C-alpha positions in Angstrom: 0.0 0.0 0.0 1.2 3.5 -0.9 2.2 5.7 2.1 0.4 9.0 2.6 2.1 12.1 1.2 3.5 14.9 3.5 0.9 17.5 4.2 2.1 20.1 1.7 2.1 17.6 -1.0 -1.4 16.5 -0.1 -2.5 20.1 -0.7 -0.9 20.1 -4.1 -2.5 16.8 -5.1 -5.9 17.7 -3.7 -5.8 21.1 -5.6 -4.9 19.3 -8.8 -7.7 16.8 -8.4 -10.4 19.5 -7.8 -9.0 21.6 -10.7 -9.4 18.5 -12.9 -12.9 17.9 -11.5 -14.1 21.5 -12.0 -12.2 22.3 -15.2 -14.2 24.7 -17.3 -17.1 25.0 -14.9 -18.5 28.3 -13.9 -21.1 29.5 -11.3 -24.3 30.2 -13.1 -25.2 33.4 -11.2 -21.8 35.1 -10.9 -20.0 33.6 -13.9 -16.9 32.9 -11.7 -14.8 29.9 -12.2 -15.7 27.3 -9.5 -12.0 27.0 -8.7 -12.0 30.6 -7.4 -13.9 29.3 -4.4 -11.0 26.9 -3.6 -8.4 29.7 -4.2 -10.2 32.1 -1.9 -10.6 29.4 0.8 -7.0 28.5 0.7 -6.0 32.1 1.1 -8.1 32.4 4.2 -6.8 29.1 5.6 -3.2 30.3 5.0 -4.0 33.7 6.7 -5.2 32.0 9.8 -2.3 29.5 9.8 -4.6 26.5 9.5 -3.4 22.9 9.7 -2.2 21.9 6.2 -4.5 18.8 6.4 -7.5 21.2 6.7 -6.3 23.0 3.5 -5.9 19.7 1.6 -9.4 18.7 2.9 -10.8 22.0 1.7 -9.6 21.3 -1.8 -11.2 17.8 -1.7 -14.5 18.9 -0.1 -16.4 19.4 -3.4 -16.1 15.6 -4.1 -17.6 14.8 -0.7 -20.4 17.3 -1.1 -21.3 16.5 -4.7 -20.5 12.8 -5.2 -22.5 10.0 -3.6 -19.5 7.7 -3.3 -16.6 10.2 -3.5 -14.0 7.6 -2.5 -14.9 5.7 -5.6 -14.7 8.7 -7.9 -12.2 7.9 -10.7 -10.2 11.0 -9.9 -10.0 10.3 -6.1 -9.9 6.5 -5.9 -6.4 6.0 -7.2 -5.1 8.6 -4.8 -6.9 7.7 -1.6 -3.9 6.3 0.1 -2.0 9.5 -0.6 -4.1 11.3 2.0 -4.1 10.9 5.8 -7.4 9.5 7.1 -7.8 12.9 8.9 -7.7 14.7 5.6 -10.5 12.6 4.2 -12.5 13.0 7.5 -12.0 16.8 7.4 -13.2 16.8 3.7 -16.4 15.2 4.8 -17.0 17.9 7.4 -16.7 20.9 5.1 
C-alpha cells in the first residue's frame, strides 16, 4: 500500500484533483470559475495558519459534497492512500 504524502504535497495533489474535477465549470449566477472558491478558501486558511491537512481537505470537499461515493470517484480513488485519514475525514466535514 502506498504511504500518505507529506501535508504540503497533499494540498498540491488535492488542488490538482479538484482543478481537474471542475475544469471549465462556472457558477451560473456570478459567472466565476468554481475553482475561485477553492483559491479564496486556501488564502483564508493560510492567513489563519490553518493545519495543512485542513487545507488539503478544503480542496477535496467538493467531491464529498457533490458525489454520492466520492471515495470511488475515478479522480479520487487512485489517490486515496496519498491522504491521511484525517484529511478525508475533514473533507467530509466541510
